N, CA, C, O and CB atoms as a CASP TS submission, in Angstrom:
PFRMAT TS
TARGET T0000
AUTHOR 0000-0000-0000
METHOD Language model
MODEL 1
PARENT N/A
ATOM      1  N   UNK     1      14.641   0.817  24.322  1.00  0.00           N
ATOM      2  CA  UNK     1      15.714   0.387  22.955  1.00  0.00           C
ATOM      3  C   UNK     1      17.502   1.507  22.999  1.00  0.00           C
ATOM      4  O   UNK     1      17.724   2.696  23.229  1.00  0.00           O
ATOM      5  CB  UNK     1      14.476   0.988  21.006  1.00  0.00           C
ATOM      6  N   UNK     2      18.009   0.831  22.799  1.00  0.00           N
ATOM      7  CA  UNK     2      19.294   1.136  22.910  1.00  0.00           C
ATOM      8  C   UNK     2      20.124   1.800  21.059  1.00  0.00           C
ATOM      9  O   UNK     2      20.537   1.257  20.034  1.00  0.00           O
ATOM     10  CB  UNK     2      19.946  -0.487  23.624  1.00  0.00           C
ATOM     11  N   UNK     3      20.037   2.630  21.366  1.00  0.00           N
ATOM     12  CA  UNK     3      21.381   3.180  20.137  1.00  0.00           C
ATOM     13  C   UNK     3      20.268   3.376  18.853  1.00  0.00           C
ATOM     14  O   UNK     3      20.357   3.048  17.670  1.00  0.00           O
ATOM     15  CB  UNK     3      23.018   1.585  19.624  1.00  0.00           C
ATOM     16  N   UNK     4      19.347   3.954  19.501  1.00  0.00           N
ATOM     17  CA  UNK     4      17.996   4.332  18.378  1.00  0.00           C
ATOM     18  C   UNK     4      18.364   6.372  18.575  1.00  0.00           C
ATOM     19  O   UNK     4      18.561   7.105  19.543  1.00  0.00           O
ATOM     20  CB  UNK     4      15.652   3.531  19.320  1.00  0.00           C
ATOM     21  N   UNK     5      18.283   6.600  16.925  1.00  0.00           N
ATOM     22  CA  UNK     5      18.741   7.866  17.409  1.00  0.00           C
ATOM     23  C   UNK     5      17.694   8.042  16.484  1.00  0.00           C
ATOM     24  O   UNK     5      17.441   7.454  15.433  1.00  0.00           O
ATOM     25  CB  UNK     5      20.300   8.538  17.365  1.00  0.00           C
ATOM     26  N   UNK     6      17.092   9.030  17.118  1.00  0.00           N
ATOM     27  CA  UNK     6      15.383  10.015  16.339  1.00  0.00           C
ATOM     28  C   UNK     6      15.528  10.602  14.603  1.00  0.00           C
ATOM     29  O   UNK     6      16.703  10.525  14.244  1.00  0.00           O
ATOM     30  CB  UNK     6      15.062  12.050  17.502  1.00  0.00           C
ATOM     31  N   UNK     7      15.063  10.876  14.056  1.00  0.00           N
ATOM     32  CA  UNK     7      15.165  10.829  12.414  1.00  0.00           C
ATOM     33  C   UNK     7      14.975  12.732  13.055  1.00  0.00           C
ATOM     34  O   UNK     7      14.223  13.139  13.941  1.00  0.00           O
ATOM     35  CB  UNK     7      13.524   9.630  11.027  1.00  0.00           C
ATOM     36  N   UNK     8      15.521  13.171  12.583  1.00  0.00           N
ATOM     37  CA  UNK     8      14.755  14.711  11.886  1.00  0.00           C
ATOM     38  C   UNK     8      14.718  15.341  10.626  1.00  0.00           C
ATOM     39  O   UNK     8      15.658  15.409   9.834  1.00  0.00           O
ATOM     40  CB  UNK     8      15.215  15.792  12.421  1.00  0.00           C
ATOM     41  N   UNK     9      13.571  15.802  10.480  1.00  0.00           N
ATOM     42  CA  UNK     9      13.019  15.851   8.611  1.00  0.00           C
ATOM     43  C   UNK     9      11.967  17.121   9.299  1.00  0.00           C
ATOM     44  O   UNK     9      11.427  17.200  10.403  1.00  0.00           O
ATOM     45  CB  UNK     9      11.872  13.826   7.556  1.00  0.00           C
ATOM     46  N   UNK    10      11.960  18.435   7.593  1.00  0.00           N
ATOM     47  CA  UNK    10      10.783  19.284   8.437  1.00  0.00           C
ATOM     48  C   UNK    10       9.697  18.545   6.720  1.00  0.00           C
ATOM     49  O   UNK    10       9.886  18.209   5.551  1.00  0.00           O
ATOM     50  CB  UNK    10      11.185  21.877   8.800  1.00  0.00           C
ATOM     51  N   UNK    11       8.343  18.704   7.997  1.00  0.00           N
ATOM     52  CA  UNK    11       7.896  17.638   7.263  1.00  0.00           C
ATOM     53  C   UNK    11       6.057  18.364   7.200  1.00  0.00           C
ATOM     54  O   UNK    11       5.537  18.640   8.280  1.00  0.00           O
ATOM     55  CB  UNK    11       8.287  15.870   8.211  1.00  0.00           C
ATOM     56  N   UNK    12       5.458  18.538   6.218  1.00  0.00           N
ATOM     57  CA  UNK    12       4.014  19.375   5.857  1.00  0.00           C
ATOM     58  C   UNK    12       2.778  19.186   7.524  1.00  0.00           C
ATOM     59  O   UNK    12       2.488  18.169   8.154  1.00  0.00           O
ATOM     60  CB  UNK    12       3.088  18.290   3.988  1.00  0.00           C
ATOM     61  N   UNK    13       2.515  20.073   7.652  1.00  0.00           N
ATOM     62  CA  UNK    13       1.321  19.803   8.969  1.00  0.00           C
ATOM     63  C   UNK    13      -0.060  19.864   8.036  1.00  0.00           C
ATOM     64  O   UNK    13      -0.208  20.400   6.938  1.00  0.00           O
ATOM     65  CB  UNK    13       1.290  21.327  10.482  1.00  0.00           C
ATOM     66  N   UNK    14      -1.182  19.009   8.989  1.00  0.00           N
ATOM     67  CA  UNK    14      -2.141  18.744   9.051  1.00  0.00           C
ATOM     68  C   UNK    14      -2.663  20.366   9.513  1.00  0.00           C
ATOM     69  O   UNK    14      -1.964  20.977  10.322  1.00  0.00           O
ATOM     70  CB  UNK    14      -2.275  17.477   9.822  1.00  0.00           C
ATOM     71  N   UNK    15      -3.910  21.006   8.959  1.00  0.00           N
ATOM     72  CA  UNK    15      -4.750  21.941   8.829  1.00  0.00           C
ATOM     73  C   UNK    15      -5.548  21.481   9.791  1.00  0.00           C
ATOM     74  O   UNK    15      -6.488  20.705   9.612  1.00  0.00           O
ATOM     75  CB  UNK    15      -5.285  22.189   7.575  1.00  0.00           C
ATOM     76  N   UNK    16      -5.004  22.198  11.401  1.00  0.00           N
ATOM     77  CA  UNK    16      -5.987  21.556  12.817  1.00  0.00           C
ATOM     78  C   UNK    16      -7.435  21.864  12.708  1.00  0.00           C
ATOM     79  O   UNK    16      -7.797  22.922  12.193  1.00  0.00           O
ATOM     80  CB  UNK    16      -5.549  22.282  14.399  1.00  0.00           C
ATOM     81  N   UNK    17      -8.298  20.977  13.174  1.00  0.00           N
ATOM     82  CA  UNK    17     -10.069  21.253  13.360  1.00  0.00           C
ATOM     83  C   UNK    17     -10.122  20.452  14.489  1.00  0.00           C
ATOM     84  O   UNK    17      -9.246  19.953  15.196  1.00  0.00           O
ATOM     85  CB  UNK    17     -11.315  20.684  12.021  1.00  0.00           C
ATOM     86  N   UNK    18     -11.718  20.428  14.516  1.00  0.00           N
ATOM     87  CA  UNK    18     -12.088  19.156  15.890  1.00  0.00           C
ATOM     88  C   UNK    18     -12.512  17.758  15.729  1.00  0.00           C
ATOM     89  O   UNK    18     -13.222  17.238  14.868  1.00  0.00           O
ATOM     90  CB  UNK    18     -13.307  19.564  16.771  1.00  0.00           C
ATOM     91  N   UNK    19     -11.942  17.295  16.706  1.00  0.00           N
ATOM     92  CA  UNK    19     -11.382  15.832  16.318  1.00  0.00           C
ATOM     93  C   UNK    19     -13.166  14.955  16.200  1.00  0.00           C
ATOM     94  O   UNK    19     -13.636  15.363  17.262  1.00  0.00           O
ATOM     95  CB  UNK    19     -10.002  15.032  17.969  1.00  0.00           C
ATOM     96  N   UNK    20     -14.006  14.296  15.724  1.00  0.00           N
ATOM     97  CA  UNK    20     -14.944  14.272  15.534  1.00  0.00           C
ATOM     98  C   UNK    20     -15.076  12.758  14.922  1.00  0.00           C
ATOM     99  O   UNK    20     -13.968  12.267  14.704  1.00  0.00           O
ATOM    100  CB  UNK    20     -15.247  15.396  14.931  1.00  0.00           C
ATOM    101  N   UNK    21     -16.293  11.822  14.564  1.00  0.00           N
ATOM    102  CA  UNK    21     -16.385  10.719  13.580  1.00  0.00           C
ATOM    103  C   UNK    21     -16.586  11.318  11.817  1.00  0.00           C
ATOM    104  O   UNK    21     -16.667  10.271  11.175  1.00  0.00           O
ATOM    105  CB  UNK    21     -17.806   9.746  14.136  1.00  0.00           C
ATOM    106  N   UNK    22     -16.639  11.899  11.331  1.00  0.00           N
ATOM    107  CA  UNK    22     -17.476  12.606  10.765  1.00  0.00           C
ATOM    108  C   UNK    22     -15.538  13.006   9.782  1.00  0.00           C
ATOM    109  O   UNK    22     -15.134  12.338   8.830  1.00  0.00           O
ATOM    110  CB  UNK    22     -18.726  13.909  11.969  1.00  0.00           C
ATOM    111  N   UNK    23     -14.687  14.313  10.473  1.00  0.00           N
ATOM    112  CA  UNK    23     -13.441  14.084  10.187  1.00  0.00           C
ATOM    113  C   UNK    23     -12.315  12.965   9.822  1.00  0.00           C
ATOM    114  O   UNK    23     -11.546  12.750   8.885  1.00  0.00           O
ATOM    115  CB  UNK    23     -13.206  14.480  10.884  1.00  0.00           C
ATOM    116  N   UNK    24     -12.745  12.180  11.482  1.00  0.00           N
ATOM    117  CA  UNK    24     -11.898  10.638  11.241  1.00  0.00           C
ATOM    118  C   UNK    24     -12.356   9.598  10.166  1.00  0.00           C
ATOM    119  O   UNK    24     -11.543   8.808   9.686  1.00  0.00           O
ATOM    120  CB  UNK    24     -11.989   9.729  12.611  1.00  0.00           C
ATOM    121  N   UNK    25     -14.416   9.619   9.589  1.00  0.00           N
ATOM    122  CA  UNK    25     -14.009   9.088   8.303  1.00  0.00           C
ATOM    123  C   UNK    25     -13.554   9.991   7.305  1.00  0.00           C
ATOM    124  O   UNK    25     -12.891   9.319   6.515  1.00  0.00           O
ATOM    125  CB  UNK    25     -15.008   8.403   7.758  1.00  0.00           C
ATOM    126  N   UNK    26     -13.583  11.281   6.917  1.00  0.00           N
ATOM    127  CA  UNK    26     -13.151  11.614   6.130  1.00  0.00           C
ATOM    128  C   UNK    26     -11.346  11.641   5.621  1.00  0.00           C
ATOM    129  O   UNK    26     -10.749  11.898   4.576  1.00  0.00           O
ATOM    130  CB  UNK    26     -13.796  12.490   6.302  1.00  0.00           C
ATOM    131  N   UNK    27     -10.906  11.170   7.190  1.00  0.00           N
ATOM    132  CA  UNK    27      -9.366  11.258   7.103  1.00  0.00           C
ATOM    133  C   UNK    27      -9.336   9.714   6.548  1.00  0.00           C
ATOM    134  O   UNK    27      -8.598   9.121   5.761  1.00  0.00           O
ATOM    135  CB  UNK    27      -8.400  11.646   8.742  1.00  0.00           C
ATOM    136  N   UNK    28     -10.147   9.449   7.099  1.00  0.00           N
ATOM    137  CA  UNK    28      -9.802   6.969   6.290  1.00  0.00           C
ATOM    138  C   UNK    28     -10.455   7.569   4.768  1.00  0.00           C
ATOM    139  O   UNK    28     -10.169   6.932   3.754  1.00  0.00           O
ATOM    140  CB  UNK    28     -11.737   4.623   7.476  1.00  0.00           C
ATOM    141  N   UNK    29     -10.971   8.298   4.699  1.00  0.00           N
ATOM    142  CA  UNK    29     -11.652   7.373   2.991  1.00  0.00           C
ATOM    143  C   UNK    29     -10.332   8.818   2.096  1.00  0.00           C
ATOM    144  O   UNK    29      -9.660   8.569   1.095  1.00  0.00           O
ATOM    145  CB  UNK    29     -14.672   7.736   2.366  1.00  0.00           C
ATOM    146  N   UNK    30     -10.330   9.771   2.623  1.00  0.00           N
ATOM    147  CA  UNK    30      -9.173  10.199   1.653  1.00  0.00           C
ATOM    148  C   UNK    30      -7.120   9.256   1.803  1.00  0.00           C
ATOM    149  O   UNK    30      -6.331   9.045   0.882  1.00  0.00           O
ATOM    150  CB  UNK    30      -9.130  12.213   2.168  1.00  0.00           C
ATOM    151  N   UNK    31      -6.980   8.992   3.110  1.00  0.00           N
ATOM    152  CA  UNK    31      -5.617   7.911   3.234  1.00  0.00           C
ATOM    153  C   UNK    31      -6.479   6.548   2.291  1.00  0.00           C
ATOM    154  O   UNK    31      -6.372   7.259   1.292  1.00  0.00           O
ATOM    155  CB  UNK    31      -5.068   7.349   5.440  1.00  0.00           C
ATOM    156  N   UNK    32      -6.970   5.690   1.924  1.00  0.00           N
ATOM    157  CA  UNK    32      -7.384   4.726   1.093  1.00  0.00           C
ATOM    158  C   UNK    32      -7.920   5.279  -0.086  1.00  0.00           C
ATOM    159  O   UNK    32      -8.428   4.496  -0.889  1.00  0.00           O
ATOM    160  CB  UNK    32      -8.257   3.904   1.692  1.00  0.00           C
ATOM    161  N   UNK    33      -7.890   7.120  -0.469  1.00  0.00           N
ATOM    162  CA  UNK    33      -8.207   6.965  -2.533  1.00  0.00           C
ATOM    163  C   UNK    33      -6.597   7.482  -2.586  1.00  0.00           C
ATOM    164  O   UNK    33      -5.751   7.052  -3.370  1.00  0.00           O
ATOM    165  CB  UNK    33      -9.884   8.542  -3.728  1.00  0.00           C
ATOM    166  N   UNK    34      -6.376   8.591  -1.476  1.00  0.00           N
ATOM    167  CA  UNK    34      -4.522   8.920  -1.927  1.00  0.00           C
ATOM    168  C   UNK    34      -4.193   8.428  -1.332  1.00  0.00           C
ATOM    169  O   UNK    34      -3.697   9.555  -1.339  1.00  0.00           O
ATOM    170  CB  UNK    34      -3.631  10.102  -1.912  1.00  0.00           C
ATOM    171  N   UNK    35      -3.783   7.710  -0.539  1.00  0.00           N
ATOM    172  CA  UNK    35      -2.292   7.468   0.020  1.00  0.00           C
ATOM    173  C   UNK    35      -1.105   6.120  -0.133  1.00  0.00           C
ATOM    174  O   UNK    35      -1.335   5.091  -0.768  1.00  0.00           O
ATOM    175  CB  UNK    35      -2.547   7.540   1.426  1.00  0.00           C
ATOM    176  N   UNK    36      -0.610   6.236   0.151  1.00  0.00           N
ATOM    177  CA  UNK    36       0.757   5.304  -0.691  1.00  0.00           C
ATOM    178  C   UNK    36       1.741   4.962  -0.017  1.00  0.00           C
ATOM    179  O   UNK    36       2.904   4.856  -0.409  1.00  0.00           O
ATOM    180  CB  UNK    36       1.535   5.980  -1.797  1.00  0.00           C
ATOM    181  N   UNK    37       1.235   4.736   1.240  1.00  0.00           N
ATOM    182  CA  UNK    37       1.807   3.961   2.333  1.00  0.00           C
ATOM    183  C   UNK    37       2.240   2.964   3.221  1.00  0.00           C
ATOM    184  O   UNK    37       2.735   2.657   4.305  1.00  0.00           O
ATOM    185  CB  UNK    37       1.664   4.079   2.610  1.00  0.00           C
ATOM    186  N   UNK    38       1.638   2.544   1.832  1.00  0.00           N
ATOM    187  CA  UNK    38       1.135   0.439   2.340  1.00  0.00           C
ATOM    188  C   UNK    38       1.926   0.601   1.993  1.00  0.00           C
ATOM    189  O   UNK    38       2.589   1.196   2.842  1.00  0.00           O
ATOM    190  CB  UNK    38       0.043  -0.977   1.894  1.00  0.00           C
ATOM    191  N   UNK    39       2.968   0.321   0.311  1.00  0.00           N
ATOM    192  CA  UNK    39       4.098  -0.671  -0.614  1.00  0.00           C
ATOM    193  C   UNK    39       4.998  -0.794   0.401  1.00  0.00           C
ATOM    194  O   UNK    39       5.473  -1.885   0.718  1.00  0.00           O
ATOM    195  CB  UNK    39       4.907  -0.013  -2.128  1.00  0.00           C
ATOM    196  N   UNK    40       5.437   0.851   1.260  1.00  0.00           N
ATOM    197  CA  UNK    40       6.548   1.289   2.452  1.00  0.00           C
ATOM    198  C   UNK    40       6.881   0.397   3.711  1.00  0.00           C
ATOM    199  O   UNK    40       7.844  -0.237   4.141  1.00  0.00           O
ATOM    200  CB  UNK    40       6.058   2.604   3.111  1.00  0.00           C
ATOM    201  N   UNK    41       5.104   0.782   4.211  1.00  0.00           N
ATOM    202  CA  UNK    41       4.805   0.202   5.201  1.00  0.00           C
ATOM    203  C   UNK    41       5.482  -0.997   5.212  1.00  0.00           C
ATOM    204  O   UNK    41       6.382  -1.210   6.024  1.00  0.00           O
ATOM    205  CB  UNK    41       3.582   0.128   5.320  1.00  0.00           C
ATOM    206  N   UNK    42       5.009  -2.082   4.093  1.00  0.00           N
ATOM    207  CA  UNK    42       5.430  -3.101   4.232  1.00  0.00           C
ATOM    208  C   UNK    42       6.337  -3.925   4.145  1.00  0.00           C
ATOM    209  O   UNK    42       6.411  -5.045   4.650  1.00  0.00           O
ATOM    210  CB  UNK    42       5.061  -3.329   4.021  1.00  0.00           C
ATOM    211  N   UNK    43       7.744  -2.850   2.863  1.00  0.00           N
ATOM    212  CA  UNK    43       8.988  -3.352   3.041  1.00  0.00           C
ATOM    213  C   UNK    43       9.861  -2.995   4.361  1.00  0.00           C
ATOM    214  O   UNK    43      10.955  -3.402   4.754  1.00  0.00           O
ATOM    215  CB  UNK    43       9.646  -2.965   1.915  1.00  0.00           C
ATOM    216  N   UNK    44       8.945  -2.084   4.873  1.00  0.00           N
ATOM    217  CA  UNK    44      10.028  -1.802   5.972  1.00  0.00           C
ATOM    218  C   UNK    44       9.589  -3.177   7.139  1.00  0.00           C
ATOM    219  O   UNK    44      10.336  -3.419   8.088  1.00  0.00           O
ATOM    220  CB  UNK    44       9.808   0.121   6.761  1.00  0.00           C
ATOM    221  N   UNK    45       8.377  -3.940   6.913  1.00  0.00           N
ATOM    222  CA  UNK    45       8.817  -4.694   7.710  1.00  0.00           C
ATOM    223  C   UNK    45       9.291  -6.459   7.444  1.00  0.00           C
ATOM    224  O   UNK    45       9.535  -7.467   8.108  1.00  0.00           O
ATOM    225  CB  UNK    45       7.874  -4.457   8.549  1.00  0.00           C
ATOM    226  N   UNK    46       9.210  -5.951   5.839  1.00  0.00           N
ATOM    227  CA  UNK    46      10.552  -6.949   5.583  1.00  0.00           C
ATOM    228  C   UNK    46      11.369  -7.087   5.851  1.00  0.00           C
ATOM    229  O   UNK    46      11.875  -8.034   6.452  1.00  0.00           O
ATOM    230  CB  UNK    46      11.049  -7.110   4.926  1.00  0.00           C
ATOM    231  N   UNK    47      12.001  -5.626   5.265  1.00  0.00           N
ATOM    232  CA  UNK    47      13.112  -5.245   6.130  1.00  0.00           C
ATOM    233  C   UNK    47      13.771  -5.534   7.512  1.00  0.00           C
ATOM    234  O   UNK    47      14.962  -5.842   7.513  1.00  0.00           O
ATOM    235  CB  UNK    47      12.934  -4.310   6.207  1.00  0.00           C
ATOM    236  N   UNK    48      13.221  -5.473   8.462  1.00  0.00           N
ATOM    237  CA  UNK    48      12.791  -5.085   9.710  1.00  0.00           C
ATOM    238  C   UNK    48      12.568  -6.413   9.967  1.00  0.00           C
ATOM    239  O   UNK    48      12.638  -6.032  11.135  1.00  0.00           O
ATOM    240  CB  UNK    48      11.644  -4.050   9.896  1.00  0.00           C
ATOM    241  N   UNK    49      12.341  -7.751  10.050  1.00  0.00           N
ATOM    242  CA  UNK    49      11.926  -8.731   9.993  1.00  0.00           C
ATOM    243  C   UNK    49      12.865 -10.095   9.515  1.00  0.00           C
ATOM    244  O   UNK    49      12.815 -11.293   9.793  1.00  0.00           O
ATOM    245  CB  UNK    49      10.955  -8.403   9.353  1.00  0.00           C
ATOM    246  N   UNK    50      13.832  -9.162   8.556  1.00  0.00           N
ATOM    247  CA  UNK    50      14.734 -10.101   7.584  1.00  0.00           C
ATOM    248  C   UNK    50      15.632 -10.717   8.619  1.00  0.00           C
ATOM    249  O   UNK    50      15.348 -10.333   9.754  1.00  0.00           O
ATOM    250  CB  UNK    50      15.677  -9.247   6.305  1.00  0.00           C
ATOM    251  N   UNK    51      16.871 -11.763   8.539  1.00  0.00           N
ATOM    252  CA  UNK    51      17.697 -11.964   9.693  1.00  0.00           C
ATOM    253  C   UNK    51      19.193 -11.771   8.815  1.00  0.00           C
ATOM    254  O   UNK    51      20.008 -12.572   8.358  1.00  0.00           O
ATOM    255  CB  UNK    51      17.386 -13.610  10.554  1.00  0.00           C
ATOM    256  N   UNK    52      19.102 -10.441   8.839  1.00  0.00           N
ATOM    257  CA  UNK    52      20.684  -9.763   7.843  1.00  0.00           C
ATOM    258  C   UNK    52      21.549 -10.155   8.801  1.00  0.00           C
ATOM    259  O   UNK    52      21.600  -9.881  10.000  1.00  0.00           O
ATOM    260  CB  UNK    52      20.965  -7.781   7.462  1.00  0.00           C
ATOM    261  N   UNK    53      22.261 -10.873   8.068  1.00  0.00           N
ATOM    262  CA  UNK    53      23.934 -10.289   9.134  1.00  0.00           C
ATOM    263  C   UNK    53      24.229  -9.394   9.313  1.00  0.00           C
ATOM    264  O   UNK    53      24.717  -9.043  10.388  1.00  0.00           O
ATOM    265  CB  UNK    53      25.219 -10.449   8.871  1.00  0.00           C
ATOM    266  N   UNK    54      24.081  -8.784   8.494  1.00  0.00           N
ATOM    267  CA  UNK    54      24.330  -6.914   8.816  1.00  0.00           C
ATOM    268  C   UNK    54      23.289  -6.222   9.040  1.00  0.00           C
ATOM    269  O   UNK    54      22.645  -5.622   8.179  1.00  0.00           O
ATOM    270  CB  UNK    54      24.920  -5.998   7.644  1.00  0.00           C
ATOM    271  N   UNK    55      23.053  -6.260  10.236  1.00  0.00           N
ATOM    272  CA  UNK    55      21.797  -5.501  11.271  1.00  0.00           C
ATOM    273  C   UNK    55      22.155  -4.109  10.576  1.00  0.00           C
ATOM    274  O   UNK    55      21.708  -3.501   9.603  1.00  0.00           O
ATOM    275  CB  UNK    55      22.037  -5.530  13.412  1.00  0.00           C
ATOM    276  N   UNK    56      23.195  -3.873  11.544  1.00  0.00           N
ATOM    277  CA  UNK    56      23.119  -1.943  10.954  1.00  0.00           C
ATOM    278  C   UNK    56      23.180  -1.765  10.054  1.00  0.00           C
ATOM    279  O   UNK    56      23.893  -0.767  10.154  1.00  0.00           O
ATOM    280  CB  UNK    56      23.994  -0.882  11.180  1.00  0.00           C
ATOM    281  N   UNK    57      23.019  -1.880   8.971  1.00  0.00           N
ATOM    282  CA  UNK    57      22.557  -1.456   7.769  1.00  0.00           C
ATOM    283  C   UNK    57      21.631  -1.632   7.325  1.00  0.00           C
ATOM    284  O   UNK    57      21.246  -0.819   6.485  1.00  0.00           O
ATOM    285  CB  UNK    57      23.027  -1.649   7.050  1.00  0.00           C
ATOM    286  N   UNK    58      20.673  -2.951   7.708  1.00  0.00           N
ATOM    287  CA  UNK    58      19.193  -3.077   7.332  1.00  0.00           C
ATOM    288  C   UNK    58      18.610  -1.381   8.388  1.00  0.00           C
ATOM    289  O   UNK    58      17.993  -0.476   7.826  1.00  0.00           O
ATOM    290  CB  UNK    58      18.373  -5.104   8.053  1.00  0.00           C
ATOM    291  N   UNK    59      19.043  -1.325  10.082  1.00  0.00           N
ATOM    292  CA  UNK    59      18.278  -0.272  10.503  1.00  0.00           C
ATOM    293  C   UNK    59      18.226   0.929   9.815  1.00  0.00           C
ATOM    294  O   UNK    59      17.194   1.596   9.887  1.00  0.00           O
ATOM    295  CB  UNK    59      18.589  -0.004  11.618  1.00  0.00           C
ATOM    296  N   UNK    60      19.482   1.443   8.943  1.00  0.00           N
ATOM    297  CA  UNK    60      19.870   2.019   8.171  1.00  0.00           C
ATOM    298  C   UNK    60      18.588   2.619   6.994  1.00  0.00           C
ATOM    299  O   UNK    60      17.961   3.632   6.685  1.00  0.00           O
ATOM    300  CB  UNK    60      20.909   1.178   7.803  1.00  0.00           C
ATOM    301  N   UNK    61      18.821   0.655   6.520  1.00  0.00           N
ATOM    302  CA  UNK    61      17.869   1.367   5.009  1.00  0.00           C
ATOM    303  C   UNK    61      16.281   1.168   5.909  1.00  0.00           C
ATOM    304  O   UNK    61      15.396   1.133   5.054  1.00  0.00           O
ATOM    305  CB  UNK    61      17.987  -0.019   2.895  1.00  0.00           C
ATOM    306  N   UNK    62      15.682   1.034   7.317  1.00  0.00           N
ATOM    307  CA  UNK    62      14.367   0.761   7.805  1.00  0.00           C
ATOM    308  C   UNK    62      14.017   2.195   8.128  1.00  0.00           C
ATOM    309  O   UNK    62      12.851   2.539   7.938  1.00  0.00           O
ATOM    310  CB  UNK    62      14.269  -0.317   9.063  1.00  0.00           C
ATOM    311  N   UNK    63      15.241   3.431   8.782  1.00  0.00           N
ATOM    312  CA  UNK    63      15.064   4.051   8.948  1.00  0.00           C
ATOM    313  C   UNK    63      14.996   4.869   8.078  1.00  0.00           C
ATOM    314  O   UNK    63      14.563   5.910   8.571  1.00  0.00           O
ATOM    315  CB  UNK    63      15.394   4.057   9.571  1.00  0.00           C
ATOM    316  N   UNK    64      15.281   5.024   6.537  1.00  0.00           N
ATOM    317  CA  UNK    64      15.362   5.391   5.321  1.00  0.00           C
ATOM    318  C   UNK    64      13.422   5.304   5.054  1.00  0.00           C
ATOM    319  O   UNK    64      12.434   6.038   5.086  1.00  0.00           O
ATOM    320  CB  UNK    64      16.576   4.259   4.364  1.00  0.00           C
ATOM    321  N   UNK    65      13.642   4.489   4.907  1.00  0.00           N
ATOM    322  CA  UNK    65      11.963   3.852   4.643  1.00  0.00           C
ATOM    323  C   UNK    65      11.536   4.871   5.042  1.00  0.00           C
ATOM    324  O   UNK    65      11.100   5.819   4.389  1.00  0.00           O
ATOM    325  CB  UNK    65      11.232   2.483   5.433  1.00  0.00           C
ATOM    326  N   UNK    66      11.651   4.721   6.372  1.00  0.00           N
ATOM    327  CA  UNK    66      10.583   5.386   7.399  1.00  0.00           C
ATOM    328  C   UNK    66      10.092   7.456   7.222  1.00  0.00           C
ATOM    329  O   UNK    66       9.188   8.283   7.333  1.00  0.00           O
ATOM    330  CB  UNK    66      11.549   5.049   9.175  1.00  0.00           C
ATOM    331  N   UNK    67      11.658   7.225   6.854  1.00  0.00           N
ATOM    332  CA  UNK    67      11.560   8.878   6.827  1.00  0.00           C
ATOM    333  C   UNK    67      10.552   9.217   5.110  1.00  0.00           C
ATOM    334  O   UNK    67       9.736  10.123   4.940  1.00  0.00           O
ATOM    335  CB  UNK    67      13.699   9.715   6.789  1.00  0.00           C
ATOM    336  N   UNK    68      10.870   8.434   4.349  1.00  0.00           N
ATOM    337  CA  UNK    68      10.206   8.338   3.040  1.00  0.00           C
ATOM    338  C   UNK    68       8.750   8.265   2.928  1.00  0.00           C
ATOM    339  O   UNK    68       8.032   8.797   2.081  1.00  0.00           O
ATOM    340  CB  UNK    68      10.666   7.256   2.410  1.00  0.00           C
ATOM    341  N   UNK    69       8.339   7.315   4.191  1.00  0.00           N
ATOM    342  CA  UNK    69       7.149   7.866   4.178  1.00  0.00           C
ATOM    343  C   UNK    69       6.169   8.736   5.217  1.00  0.00           C
ATOM    344  O   UNK    69       4.962   8.642   5.442  1.00  0.00           O
ATOM    345  CB  UNK    69       6.662   6.981   3.897  1.00  0.00           C
ATOM    346  N   UNK    70       6.824   9.299   5.558  1.00  0.00           N
ATOM    347  CA  UNK    70       6.460  10.023   6.051  1.00  0.00           C
ATOM    348  C   UNK    70       5.888  10.738   5.509  1.00  0.00           C
ATOM    349  O   UNK    70       4.714  11.109   5.491  1.00  0.00           O
ATOM    350  CB  UNK    70       6.997  10.326   6.534  1.00  0.00           C
ATOM    351  N   UNK    71       7.331  11.112   4.704  1.00  0.00           N
ATOM    352  CA  UNK    71       7.304  12.631   3.399  1.00  0.00           C
ATOM    353  C   UNK    71       5.731  12.822   2.763  1.00  0.00           C
ATOM    354  O   UNK    71       4.858  13.676   2.612  1.00  0.00           O
ATOM    355  CB  UNK    71       8.557  12.205   1.611  1.00  0.00           C
ATOM    356  N   UNK    72       5.980  11.613   2.546  1.00  0.00           N
ATOM    357  CA  UNK    72       4.189  11.101   1.506  1.00  0.00           C
ATOM    358  C   UNK    72       2.583  11.312   2.234  1.00  0.00           C
ATOM    359  O   UNK    72       1.510  11.426   1.641  1.00  0.00           O
ATOM    360  CB  UNK    72       4.130   8.962   1.221  1.00  0.00           C
ATOM    361  N   UNK    73       2.842  11.317   3.694  1.00  0.00           N
ATOM    362  CA  UNK    73       1.779  11.840   4.320  1.00  0.00           C
ATOM    363  C   UNK    73       1.397  12.640   3.995  1.00  0.00           C
ATOM    364  O   UNK    73       2.318  13.447   3.875  1.00  0.00           O
ATOM    365  CB  UNK    73       1.771  12.046   5.230  1.00  0.00           C
ATOM    366  N   UNK    74       0.180  13.210   3.613  1.00  0.00           N
ATOM    367  CA  UNK    74      -0.143  14.775   3.088  1.00  0.00           C
ATOM    368  C   UNK    74      -0.965  14.945   4.925  1.00  0.00           C
ATOM    369  O   UNK    74      -1.479  16.007   5.277  1.00  0.00           O
ATOM    370  CB  UNK    74      -1.610  14.975   1.078  1.00  0.00           C
TER
END
């Protein structure tokens, strides 16, 4: 992709640990119980797939929504 500028923002980091079936399961359970990224991810898809005449503005919105989504992940 050309003209893509990566976003930089300070985010929290998860506590390190072993990656095994139990930790994967616990992570999925937590994501489904407390996760909040579904609505924002769906909106990103809608904006990205929309045939906007102003593509630059749509790309700016996608970048903003991506950053907001990443902030909600705990």
